[in-house]
C-alpha positions as CSV (number, residue, x, y, z in Angstrom):
1,X,6.9,39.2,-38.6
2,X,5.6,38.1,-35.2
3,X,6.6,41.2,-33.6
4,X,5.2,43.3,-36.4
5,X,1.7,41.5,-36.0
6,X,1.8,42.1,-32.4
7,X,2.6,45.7,-32.7
8,X,0.0,46.4,-35.5
9,X,-2.7,44.5,-33.5
10,X,-1.9,46.6,-30.5
11,X,-2.1,49.7,-32.5
12,X,-5.3,48.8,-34.1
13,X,-6.7,48.0,-30.7
14,X,-5.7,51.3,-29.4
15,X,-7.5,53.0,-32.6
16,X,-10.6,51.2,-31.7
17,X,-10.5,52.2,-28.1
18,X,-10.1,55.8,-29.4
19,X,-13.2,55.3,-31.6
20,X,-15.1,53.9,-28.7
21,X,-14.4,57.0,-26.7
22,X,-15.2,59.3,-29.5
23,X,-18.6,57.5,-30.3
24,X,-19.7,56.8,-26.7
25,X,-18.5,59.9,-24.7
26,X,-17.7,62.7,-27.2
27,X,-20.3,62.3,-29.9
28,X,-22.1,65.4,-29.0
29,X,-19.0,67.4,-27.9
30,X,-16.8,69.4,-30.1
31,X,-14.1,66.7,-30.5
32,X,-16.6,64.0,-31.4
33,X,-18.5,66.4,-33.8
34,X,-15.5,67.6,-35.5
35,X,-14.0,64.0,-35.9
36,X,-17.3,62.8,-37.6
37,X,-18.3,66.1,-39.2
38,X,-21.5,66.5,-37.3
39,X,-24.0,69.3,-36.7
40,X,-24.9,69.6,-33.1
41,X,-28.6,68.7,-33.7
42,X,-27.9,65.5,-35.6
43,X,-25.2,64.5,-32.9
44,X,-27.9,64.9,-30.2
45,X,-30.5,62.9,-32.1
46,X,-28.2,60.2,-32.9
47,X,-26.1,59.8,-29.8
48,X,-27.8,56.5,-28.6
49,X,-26.8,54.9,-32.0
50,X,-23.4,56.2,-31.8
51,X,-22.9,54.8,-28.3
52,X,-24.0,51.4,-29.7
53,X,-21.4,51.7,-32.6
54,X,-18.7,52.6,-29.9
55,X,-19.7,49.7,-27.9
56,X,-19.0,47.4,-31.1
57,X,-15.7,49.2,-31.6
58,X,-14.7,48.3,-28.1
59,X,-15.5,44.6,-28.7
60,X,-13.1,44.8,-31.6
61,X,-10.5,46.4,-29.5
62,X,-11.1,43.7,-26.8
63,X,-10.7,40.9,-29.3
64,X,-7.5,42.4,-30.7
65,X,-6.1,42.9,-27.3
66,X,-6.9,39.4,-26.1
67,X,-5.1,38.1,-29.1
68,X,-2.0,40.1,-28.4
69,X,-2.0,39.1,-24.7
70,X,-2.0,35.5,-25.7
71,X,1.1,36.0,-28.0
72,X,1.4,35.1,-31.6
73,X,1.4,31.3,-31.1
74,X,-1.9,31.2,-29.3
75,X,-3.4,34.5,-30.1
76,X,-2.8,34.6,-33.9
77,X,-6.4,33.2,-34.7
78,X,-7.9,35.9,-32.6
79,X,-5.9,38.6,-34.3
80,X,-6.8,37.2,-37.6
81,X,-10.4,37.0,-36.9
82,X,-10.7,40.6,-35.3
83,X,-8.6,42.3,-37.9
84,X,-10.8,40.7,-40.5
85,X,-13.7,42.1,-38.8
86,X,-12.1,45.5,-38.7
87,X,-11.5,45.3,-42.6
88,X,-15.1,44.2,-43.4
89,X,-16.6,46.9,-41.0
90,X,-14.1,49.5,-42.6
91,X,-15.2,48.5,-46.1
92,X,-18.8,48.5,-45.2
93,X,-18.4,52.1,-43.6
94,X,-16.6,53.3,-46.6
95,X,-19.3,52.2,-49.0
96,X,-22.1,53.5,-46.8
97,X,-21.0,56.3,-44.6
98,X,-17.7,58.0,-45.6
99,X,-14.8,57.0,-47.9
100,X,-12.5,58.3,-45.2
101,X,-13.3,55.1,-43.1
102,X,-11.5,53.0,-45.8
103,X,-8.2,54.7,-44.9
104,X,-8.7,55.2,-41.1
105,X,-10.2,51.9,-40.3
106,X,-10.0,49.3,-43.1
107,X,-6.5,50.0,-44.2
108,X,-4.9,49.6,-40.7
109,X,-7.1,46.5,-40.3
110,X,-5.8,45.1,-43.7
111,X,-2.2,45.7,-42.6
112,X,-2.7,44.0,-39.3
113,X,-4.4,41.1,-41.0
114,X,-1.6,40.6,-43.4
115,X,0.9,40.7,-40.8
116,X,-1.0,38.2,-38.5
117,X,-1.3,35.8,-41.5
118,X,2.2,35.9,-42.2
119,X,3.5,35.5,-38.6
């Protein structure tokens, strides 16, 4: 279970790095607009807010990566905390923005959280 927790936390961190890149650098580009279903004018008007969101996703990735780098014995509390944050953010995003977030963010976070708790 320890290996599974490390693998899932790594994948979750990489997912949040990808989200960071989409929100901070590709929000107004075709890739970002397609990923989030945005019209060009809205993407342009909201790019500062999206960059801020991307930064927060980077913090989630950094916390998960820190936990992974510490190994399960020392890093487990970090993985639990940051995976829990991902779940909360994913549930909130699904309730307020798009149900898709429940599956893209909250579900992977919940699986990671469960594995870290069981490790």
